[in-house]
C-alpha positions, -999 to +999 in steps of 0.1 A: -007+001+000+010+037-008-012+051+008-048+049+027-069+078+038-110+085+059-134+092+041-147+128+058-176+113+077-147+089+091-173+055+072-153+046+045-116+043+032-097+048+002-063+030-006-040+034-029-013-001-039+015-013-064-002-036-079-021-003-097-058-011-079-075+018-059-098+000-036-128+010-014-134+004+023-162+001+047-145+015+076-167+004+105-164-039+094-135-037+071-151-049+041-143-042+004-169-019-016-153-015-048-121-015-068-116+016-092-101+006-129-083+024-151-048+036-140-021+017-164+002+010-130+014+014-098-012+041-077+005+060-056-023+087-038-059+083-032-082+106-014-122+115-010-135+153-015-151+172+013-183+160+008-172+120-001-187+122-030-157+122-055-125+107-052-088+117-065-056+091-079-025+099-083-006+071-107+026+063-122+007+066-158+013+103-146-027+112-147-048+115-122-082+104-124-120+117-103-139+094-093-178+088-083-174+070-047-202+056-051-208+040-085-170+037-085-169+052-120-144+073-143-158+110-141-122+123-154-088+122-161-063+149-157-032+148-178-003+171-185+026+161-159+052+149-181+067+120-151+045+101-123+020+120-107+027+109-071+002+128-047-037+144-057-056+162-033-090+180-031-092+218-020-114+221+016-144+234-007-138+203-033-137+232-059-102+227-066-079+199-070-041+199-072-016+172-082+022+168-079+045+151-096+078+140-102+083+165-129+088+189-107+059+205-109+023+207-086-006+217-108-044+232-095-071+221-115-110+232-114-125+200-103-158+213-121-141+220-153-130+187-152-159+169-145-186+190-168-197+179-201-181+193-238-219+206-244-214+222-208-183+233-208-187+252-245-221+264-227-200+284-200-173+296-225-201+317-246-215+327-213-175+338-208-165+348-238-197+365-256-191+378-285-158+367-290-171+331-309-179+338-342-153+323-367-138+352-386-145+344-430-102+335-424-110+307-401-139+293-417-119+290-452-088+275-430-118+251-419-125+246-456-161+260-451-166+274-487-177+316-487-210+308-492-215+293-453-230+320-433-208+339-407-205+311-376-208+316-340-203+283-325-221+294-292-254+301-314-246+272-340-256+242-320-289+258-303 
């Protein structure tokens, strides 16, 4: 075992192991609840979110992953480190994650954005980029659109 952590309420434990598995355990009975499958190599750490609904794992495969703590389903893969991700943790309010890597970097991730669907991410971007989402005529040509196609606005074209 490389790490073990309690859920905030103390009812569950999550473990990360050299054999590449992350397991969720019932703290009272010591019975295995679930095994998280997805990483390719050694697991370095695992931790619950403050509300206990998610788990973050860190692996030798250069990724961290976010999991649903009830269903054991993978929610998101955090890529970007150039070496092993040795540690990952949620912020106290659960809105952010921090990862630490053997590549000598730490990264802060927005937990909300990492778990959003592509459709929801586009909607969020449209809110923040109002008026800047139209493709220029040159961008449309580069994307192989004929000149007869009207301007495309990514925030209104799919609605």
